[in-house]
C-alpha positions as CSV (number, residue, x, y, z in Angstrom):
1,M,-15.0,-0.8,-32.6
2,Q,-17.2,-2.2,-30.0
3,A,-16.6,-1.7,-26.4
4,D,-18.1,-2.6,-23.1
5,T,-17.8,0.7,-21.6
6,L,-17.3,4.0,-23.2
7,L,-16.0,6.6,-20.3
8,S,-16.5,10.2,-21.9
9,G,-16.6,13.8,-21.8
10,G,-13.8,14.3,-18.9
11,T,-10.7,15.7,-18.6
12,I,-8.4,12.7,-19.0
13,I,-4.6,12.3,-17.0
14,T,-3.1,9.7,-18.9
15,M,0.4,9.3,-17.1
16,D,1.8,8.3,-20.6
17,A,5.1,8.8,-21.5
18,D,4.2,11.9,-23.0
19,R,2.0,12.9,-19.5
20,R,-0.8,13.9,-22.1
21,V,-3.8,15.5,-20.4
22,I,-6.7,15.2,-22.5
23,E,-9.3,18.1,-22.2
24,N,-13.1,16.6,-23.0
25,G,-11.5,12.8,-23.3
26,A,-13.0,9.4,-23.8
27,I,-11.4,5.9,-23.1
28,A,-13.1,3.1,-24.7
29,V,-12.9,-0.5,-22.4
30,S,-13.3,-3.5,-24.0
31,G,-12.0,-7.0,-22.1
32,G,-11.2,-5.3,-19.3
33,R,-8.7,-3.4,-21.2
34,I,-8.1,-0.1,-22.6
35,V,-8.5,-0.1,-26.2
36,A,-8.9,3.2,-27.2
37,I,-8.5,6.5,-25.9
38,G,-9.0,10.5,-27.5
39,Q,-11.2,13.2,-27.6
40,A,-14.8,12.6,-26.7
41,A,-16.1,13.8,-30.1
42,E,-13.9,11.4,-32.1
43,L,-14.7,8.2,-30.0
44,A,-18.2,9.0,-30.3
45,E,-18.1,8.4,-33.7
46,Q,-15.5,5.3,-33.6
47,V,-16.7,3.4,-30.5
48,E,-20.1,1.5,-30.4
49,A,-20.2,1.0,-26.2
50,V,-22.9,-1.1,-24.2
51,E,-22.2,1.4,-21.7
52,I,-21.5,5.1,-21.8
53,I,-20.5,6.9,-18.7
54,D,-20.7,10.5,-18.5
55,C,-17.8,12.1,-16.8
56,T,-18.2,15.8,-17.7
57,G,-17.1,18.0,-15.0
58,H,-14.9,15.0,-13.6
59,V,-11.0,14.1,-13.7
60,V,-10.3,11.0,-15.0
61,F,-7.1,9.5,-14.1
62,P,-5.5,5.9,-13.4
63,G,-5.7,4.1,-10.4
64,L,-3.6,5.3,-7.2
65,V,-1.2,2.7,-6.2
66,D,0.3,2.5,-2.5
67,V,3.5,0.7,-2.5
68,H,3.5,0.1,1.4
69,A,0.9,-0.7,3.9
70,H,0.1,-3.1,6.1
71,A,-2.7,-5.7,6.8
72,G,-4.0,-5.9,9.8
73,H,-3.6,-2.4,11.3
74,G,-7.6,-1.4,10.4
75,L,-8.6,-3.2,13.6
76,I,-6.6,-1.3,15.7
77,K,-5.8,2.4,14.5
78,T,-5.2,4.3,17.5
79,M,-5.1,1.4,20.4
80,G,-2.6,2.1,22.9
81,M,-1.2,5.0,20.6
82,H,-0.2,7.2,23.4
83,G,1.7,4.7,25.3
84,G,5.1,4.7,23.9
85,D,6.1,1.2,22.3
86,R,2.5,-0.1,23.5
87,W,0.9,0.2,20.1
88,E,3.1,-1.7,18.8
89,A,3.3,-4.0,21.3
90,I,-0.9,-4.1,21.0
91,C,0.3,-5.2,17.2
92,G,2.8,-8.1,17.9
93,E,0.4,-10.1,20.5
94,V,-2.6,-9.4,17.9
95,Y,-0.4,-10.7,15.1
96,T,0.7,-13.4,16.1
97,Q,-1.6,-14.6,19.5
98,I,-5.2,-13.5,19.2
99,S,-5.9,-13.3,14.8
100,P,-7.9,-16.3,13.7
101,P,-8.7,-16.3,9.8
102,D,-12.0,-14.1,10.4
103,F,-10.2,-11.3,11.8
104,W,-7.8,-11.0,8.7
105,R,-10.9,-11.6,6.5
106,A,-12.7,-8.6,8.3
107,E,-9.9,-6.3,7.6
108,A,-9.6,-6.9,4.7
109,R,-12.7,-5.8,3.6
110,L,-12.3,-3.0,5.7
111,A,-9.0,-1.8,4.1
112,A,-10.0,-2.5,0.7
113,L,-12.9,-1.0,0.8
114,E,-11.2,2.1,2.1
115,R,-8.7,2.1,-0.6
116,L,-11.6,1.4,-3.0
117,R,-13.5,4.7,-1.3
118,F,-9.7,6.6,-2.0
119,G,-9.2,5.6,-5.9
120,V,-6.8,3.4,-4.3
121,T,-7.0,0.0,-7.0
122,T,-3.8,-1.6,-6.3
123,G,-1.8,-1.2,-2.7
124,V,0.8,-3.3,-1.2
125,S,-0.3,-4.8,2.5
126,L,2.1,-6.6,4.4
127,L,0.4,-9.8,6.2
128,G,1.3,-7.9,9.8
129,G,4.3,-5.7,10.9
130,G,7.3,-5.0,9.5
131,D,9.3,-6.5,11.7
132,T,8.8,-9.6,13.8
133,I,4.9,-9.8,13.5
134,M,4.0,-11.4,10.3
135,R,0.9,-13.9,10.6
136,S,3.2,-16.5,8.7
137,D,2.6,-19.7,10.3
138,D,-0.2,-20.8,8.3
139,P,-1.1,-20.1,4.8
140,A,-4.9,-19.7,6.3
141,Y,-4.1,-16.1,7.5
142,A,-2.8,-14.9,3.6
143,A,-5.5,-16.8,2.0
144,A,-8.0,-15.1,4.6
145,H,-6.6,-11.3,3.5
146,C,-6.7,-12.5,-0.2
147,E,-10.5,-13.7,-0.3
148,G,-11.9,-10.3,1.8
149,V,-9.9,-8.2,-1.1
150,L,-11.5,-10.3,-3.3
151,E,-14.9,-9.5,-2.4
152,V,-14.3,-5.6,-2.4
153,G,-12.4,-6.2,-6.0
154,T,-9.5,-3.7,-5.8
155,R,-6.1,-5.3,-6.3
156,S,-3.4,-6.7,-3.4
157,V,-0.2,-7.4,-3.3
158,V,0.2,-9.3,-0.2
159,A,3.9,-9.7,1.2
160,I,4.2,-12.3,3.7
161,G,7.3,-13.8,5.1
162,P,9.5,-15.0,8.0
163,T,10.1,-13.3,11.3
164,R,14.1,-12.0,11.7
165,A,16.0,-14.8,13.6
166,P,16.2,-15.8,16.2
167,H,13.5,-18.7,16.0
168,P,11.5,-20.9,16.7
169,I,8.4,-17.6,17.2
170,T,5.4,-18.7,19.7
171,Y,2.2,-18.0,17.9
172,A,-0.8,-19.4,19.0
173,D,-4.8,-19.7,17.0
174,W,-8.1,-20.2,18.4
175,E,-9.8,-22.9,16.5
176,T,-11.1,-24.2,19.8
177,G,-12.6,-21.0,21.1
178,E,-9.2,-21.1,23.5
179,R,-5.6,-19.6,22.8
180,R,-3.1,-22.8,21.6
181,P,0.1,-21.8,21.5
182,Y,3.2,-23.3,19.6
183,P,6.2,-22.9,18.1
184,V,7.2,-21.6,14.5
185,S,10.6,-22.4,12.9
186,F,11.8,-20.4,9.9
187,E,11.5,-23.4,8.1
188,E,8.2,-23.4,8.6
189,Q,7.5,-19.7,8.0
190,F,9.5,-19.8,4.8
191,D,6.7,-22.9,3.8
192,T,3.9,-21.0,4.5
193,A,5.4,-17.7,2.3
194,K,6.0,-20.2,-0.6
195,A,2.8,-21.7,-0.4
196,V,1.1,-18.7,-0.1
197,A,2.9,-16.9,-3.6
198,E,2.5,-20.9,-4.9
199,D,-1.9,-20.9,-4.6
200,W,-2.4,-16.9,-4.8
201,H,0.7,-15.1,-6.6
202,D,-0.9,-13.2,-10.1
203,T,-4.7,-15.0,-9.7
204,H,-7.8,-13.4,-9.9
205,A,-7.7,-11.5,-13.1
206,G,-4.3,-10.3,-11.2
207,R,-6.4,-8.9,-8.5
208,I,-3.8,-10.7,-6.0
209,N,-0.1,-10.7,-6.2
210,I,2.4,-11.8,-3.5
211,A,5.7,-10.4,-2.3
212,M,8.3,-12.1,-0.3
213,L,9.5,-10.3,3.0
214,Y,12.3,-10.9,5.1
215,P,12.8,-8.2,8.1
216,V,15.5,-5.3,7.9
217,L,19.1,-6.0,9.5
218,R,20.3,-2.8,11.3
219,D,23.2,-2.2,13.3
220,E,21.6,-2.6,16.7
221,H,20.4,-6.2,15.2
222,E,24.4,-7.2,14.8
223,R,25.2,-5.3,18.0
224,D,22.2,-7.0,20.5
225,M,22.0,-10.4,18.8
226,A,24.3,-13.8,19.4
227,P,26.8,-14.1,16.7
228,E,25.3,-17.8,15.6
229,S,21.7,-15.9,15.2
230,Y,23.0,-12.8,13.5
231,A,24.4,-15.3,11.1
232,A,21.2,-17.4,10.5
233,A,19.2,-13.8,9.8
234,C,21.9,-13.0,7.4
235,A,21.4,-16.5,5.4
236,Q,17.8,-16.1,5.8
237,T,17.5,-13.1,4.3
238,Q,19.6,-14.0,1.5
239,A,17.4,-17.1,0.9
240,V,14.4,-15.5,1.2
241,Q,15.8,-12.8,-1.7
242,A,16.7,-15.5,-3.3
243,H,13.5,-17.5,-4.0
244,A,11.9,-14.3,-4.6
245,C,13.9,-13.6,-7.3
246,D,13.7,-17.2,-8.9
247,K,9.8,-16.9,-8.9
248,G,9.8,-13.8,-10.1
249,L,8.7,-12.0,-6.9
250,V,8.9,-8.8,-5.4
251,F,11.0,-8.8,-2.2
252,T,10.1,-6.1,0.2
253,Q,11.5,-4.8,3.4
254,D,10.0,-2.6,6.4
255,G,12.4,0.5,7.6
256,H,16.1,1.1,6.3
257,W,17.9,4.0,7.5
258,R,21.4,4.9,8.7
259,G,23.2,2.0,7.3
260,S,21.4,-0.7,7.0
261,I,21.2,-0.6,3.1
262,R,25.0,-1.0,3.3
263,R,24.1,-3.9,4.7
264,A,21.8,-5.0,2.3
265,K,24.3,-4.5,-0.3
266,K,26.6,-6.6,1.5
267,L,24.4,-9.9,1.7
268,G,23.6,-9.4,-1.9
269,T,19.9,-8.6,-1.4
270,L,19.7,-5.5,-3.4
271,G,18.3,-5.2,-7.3
272,P,15.4,-4.9,-9.7
273,N,13.3,-6.9,-7.2
274,A,13.8,-5.3,-4.2
275,L,11.9,-2.5,-2.8
276,L,12.6,-1.0,0.6
277,S,10.7,1.3,2.9
278,H,11.1,4.4,4.6
279,C,15.1,4.5,4.2
280,I,16.1,7.7,6.5
281,D,18.9,8.9,6.4
282,L,20.7,6.9,3.9
283,H,24.7,8.0,3.3
284,D,25.5,8.7,-0.5
285,D,26.8,5.6,-1.0
286,E,23.8,3.4,-0.4
287,M,21.9,5.9,-2.5
288,I,24.5,5.6,-5.0
289,A,23.8,1.8,-4.2
290,V,20.3,1.5,-5.0
291,A,20.5,3.9,-8.0
292,E,23.2,1.3,-9.4
293,T,21.3,-2.1,-8.9
294,G,18.1,-0.9,-9.9
295,T,16.3,-1.4,-6.5
296,K,13.3,0.5,-5.5
297,I,11.7,2.8,-2.9
298,A,8.7,2.6,-0.8
299,H,8.5,6.8,0.2
300,N,6.1,7.1,3.4
301,P,6.2,11.1,4.0
302,S,3.0,10.6,6.5
303,A,5.1,7.8,8.5
304,N,6.6,8.4,11.8
305,A,9.5,7.4,10.4
306,S,9.9,10.4,8.3
307,I,9.6,12.6,11.5
308,S,12.6,10.5,12.8
309,G,14.5,11.3,10.3
310,R,14.2,12.2,6.3
311,C,14.0,10.0,3.5
312,P,16.3,11.5,0.3
313,A,13.6,10.7,-2.1
314,V,14.1,13.9,-4.2
315,E,17.8,13.2,-4.5
316,M,17.2,9.4,-5.6
317,M,15.0,10.3,-8.0
318,D,17.4,12.8,-9.5
319,M,19.8,9.9,-9.7
320,G,17.2,8.0,-11.5
321,V,15.8,5.9,-8.9
322,C,12.4,4.6,-9.0
323,V,10.4,5.6,-5.5
324,G,6.7,5.3,-5.4
325,L,4.4,6.7,-2.7
326,G,3.1,4.7,0.4
327,S,0.6,5.3,2.9
328,D,2.0,3.1,5.8
329,A,-1.4,2.7,6.4
330,T,-4.1,2.0,8.5
331,A,-1.7,3.5,11.6
332,P,-2.3,5.2,14.6
333,D,-2.7,8.8,12.9
334,R,-2.8,8.1,9.1
335,S,-5.0,6.2,6.8
336,G,-5.1,5.0,3.2
337,D,-5.9,8.4,1.4
338,M,-2.9,8.8,-1.1
339,F,-4.0,12.3,-1.8
340,R,-3.3,13.2,1.6
341,H,0.3,11.6,0.9
342,M,0.9,13.2,-2.0
343,Q,0.1,16.6,-0.5
344,Q,2.4,15.6,2.7
345,A,5.0,14.3,0.4
346,M,5.6,18.0,-1.2
347,H,5.5,19.8,1.7
348,Y,7.7,17.1,3.2
349,H,10.3,17.8,0.6
350,R,9.4,21.7,0.3
351,R,10.0,22.3,3.9
352,H,13.4,20.7,4.0
353,F,15.1,22.4,1.4
354,R,13.0,25.9,1.7
355,D,12.3,25.7,-2.3
356,A,8.5,25.9,-3.0
357,D,9.4,24.5,-6.5
358,V,10.6,21.2,-5.0
359,L,9.0,18.2,-5.6
360,P,6.7,19.0,-8.6
361,I,3.0,18.4,-8.3
362,G,3.3,16.3,-11.3
363,K,6.0,13.9,-9.8
364,V,4.3,13.4,-7.3
365,L,1.2,12.1,-9.1
366,E,3.8,10.3,-11.2
367,M,5.0,8.5,-7.4
368,C,1.7,7.0,-6.7
369,T,0.5,6.3,-10.8
370,I,3.5,4.9,-13.1
371,N,6.0,4.8,-10.4
372,G,4.4,3.1,-8.1
373,A,3.4,0.4,-10.7
374,K,7.0,0.4,-11.9
375,A,8.1,-0.4,-8.0
376,L,6.2,-3.2,-8.4
377,G,7.4,-4.6,-11.3
378,M,3.5,-3.7,-12.8
379,E,4.0,-0.5,-14.8
380,D,3.4,-3.0,-18.1
381,R,-0.6,-3.5,-17.2
382,I,-1.3,-0.8,-14.6
383,G,-0.4,2.9,-13.4
384,S,-1.0,4.8,-16.5
385,L,-4.1,5.1,-19.4
386,E,-2.8,4.2,-22.4
387,V,-4.4,1.3,-25.1
388,G,-4.0,-2.1,-23.6
389,K,-3.4,-1.4,-20.3
390,A,-5.6,-2.9,-18.0
391,A,-8.9,-0.7,-17.2
392,D,-8.0,0.7,-13.8
393,I,-9.4,4.1,-13.7
394,V,-10.6,6.8,-11.3
395,T,-12.9,9.6,-11.5
396,I,-13.3,12.5,-8.9
397,D,-16.1,14.7,-8.9
398,L,-15.0,18.7,-9.6
399,V,-18.5,20.2,-8.9
400,R,-17.5,20.6,-5.2
401,P,-16.7,24.0,-3.7
402,H,-13.1,23.2,-2.5
403,L,-12.3,21.9,-5.9
404,Q,-13.8,24.9,-8.2
405,P,-13.8,26.5,-10.1
406,G,-12.9,24.0,-12.2
407,N,-9.9,25.3,-14.5
408,M,-6.4,23.4,-13.7
409,P,-7.6,20.0,-13.0
410,V,-4.5,18.1,-12.6
411,H,-3.5,20.9,-9.6
412,R,-7.3,20.5,-8.3
413,L,-6.5,16.8,-8.4
414,V,-3.3,16.6,-6.3
415,C,-3.4,19.8,-4.3
416,F,-7.0,19.8,-3.3
417,A,-9.0,17.0,-3.7
418,N,-9.3,14.4,-1.1
419,G,-10.2,10.6,-1.0
420,N,-14.1,11.3,-0.2
421,D,-14.1,13.1,-3.6
422,V,-13.6,9.9,-5.3
423,S,-17.1,8.9,-8.1
424,N,-15.8,6.0,-9.9
425,V,-13.4,3.1,-9.6
426,M,-13.2,0.6,-12.7
427,V,-10.8,-2.3,-12.0
428,G,-9.9,-4.7,-15.1
429,G,-12.8,-3.0,-16.3
430,E,-15.3,-3.9,-13.8
431,M,-17.1,-0.8,-12.1
432,V,-16.1,-1.3,-8.4
433,L,-17.6,1.6,-7.5
434,R,-19.9,3.8,-8.8
435,N,-21.5,7.0,-7.9
436,A,-19.4,6.6,-4.2
437,R,-21.0,3.4,-4.0
438,A,-19.6,0.4,-3.8
439,T,-20.9,-2.4,-6.0
440,R,-19.8,-6.1,-4.6
441,L,-20.8,-5.8,-1.3
442,N,-22.9,-4.5,1.4
443,E,-20.7,-2.1,3.1
444,A,-22.5,-1.5,6.1
445,R,-22.2,-5.1,6.8
446,V,-18.5,-5.0,6.2
447,L,-18.1,-1.9,9.0
448,R,-20.3,-4.6,10.9
449,D,-18.0,-7.3,10.8
450,A,-15.0,-5.0,11.2
451,A,-16.5,-3.5,14.3
452,A,-17.2,-7.4,16.0
453,E,-13.8,-8.9,15.1
454,A,-12.0,-5.5,16.9
455,A,-14.4,-5.8,19.9
456,L,-13.6,-9.5,20.2
457,M,-10.0,-9.0,19.8
458,V,-10.1,-6.3,22.6
459,E,-12.0,-9.0,24.7
460,R,-9.1,-11.7,23.9
461,M,-6.4,-9.1,25.3
462,G,-8.2,-7.6,28.1
463,G,-7.3,-3.8,26.5
464,A,-10.6,-2.2,27.5
465,Q,-7.6,0.4,28.7
466,D,-6.2,0.9,25.7
467,L,-9.4,2.5,24.3
468,A,-9.7,5.7,26.7
469,L,-8.6,9.1,26.5
470,P,-5.3,9.0,27.9
471,S,-4.5,11.5,30.8
472,D,-2.4,13.8,28.5
473,F,-4.6,14.0,25.4
474,W,-5.7,17.7,25.7
475,G,-1.9,18.2,26.5
476,Q,-1.6,20.9,30.0
477,R,-4.4,23.4,30.2
478,E,-3.9,25.9,32.8
479,G,-5.1,24.8,36.0
480,H,-4.7,21.4,35.1
481,L,-2.0,19.8,36.2
């Protein structure tokens, strides 16, 4: 058998239906896909490869999948995080008023590079915040994001859609070097989302996919919105989901909790293509509705929402619900390191049940591999190491103090590893990280461009004060009031 690449000698965690773990295994890759997997000794005799990569002392596993994160946040990170709602206000201002395409391109490259180094080969990126701060006024912004991701070489599922009623929403651009505000209607935003999907969905060898989004409707919206605005929001939610179904796209919503899934059920927007994030403090009937409709859940155990309430991810998985793991990154206190979020998820649910055996190690690994792929409708292509699937493959080097002794490699991977242990990343058969170095671009330039765009953003919003340490940063100390 001819192959482009043979990865040989590592411990392979397949995440296939049998959850095989192959000691001293090998994977043959040709034409971007896995063509053989088995014992290294056997494949050495059967496969003639152009390149052989020695994975001795490494764990080899499927590229990680992050089912919920945000584009744009990577250039904001901790700004204003101590000022109550200031951080969210910054996001709203930046994403609607002071973020030209260069901002979205620079942030996409930075975030994709972070994901790449952390072994995340596929990730959802909402084009802005999850509520009324989507950059959906013009397709150019989504295009800039997609172009940035492609430079790095990972996969992105870009979620875009209209803001919640009422409309219009005031946006602004900086094409002339000055702020130029203009109103944007629901129809214009919806047309933008449709155009982005038409131009980008399932393009570039599957590295770019598009999801449709409409903000969650909760009790406060029906209570606080004018009746005609709430009715419009309901109809708009249905229209966006109907379009997603018609085009075979994922429909995602950010921030379900305490009765909002009941509303989604009433609107008829649950279903196999629906991916709902956070989902805290759900009622029993809501969990049943999720299970009966085949709706998918994006669980974000490190997010602030998971402090405000609890996502019953364990209970839903027991009911047969597909639950994927999300980072909700980048945010004031969390990165896109899925190893961190796996560890957080285990402690989160074990603390709740006061049971150290809740959410087993292998189950949480499923959540950001094969279950993450299922949540995105991509399980036939990614999420496990099997013949015929895309060669999205990650290795970590076990020869590190915190990962030794190198026995029990699956335990080491989930419980002790972190994103900086990733040594190699292959996406679609292409080595896009080799020996912990990105192969497609100049990393220093990515960091410089990101810093420059962030500085320009701060200048335009007059936000230098949001970078300072707040007076209570160190907490109250004795003798200091």
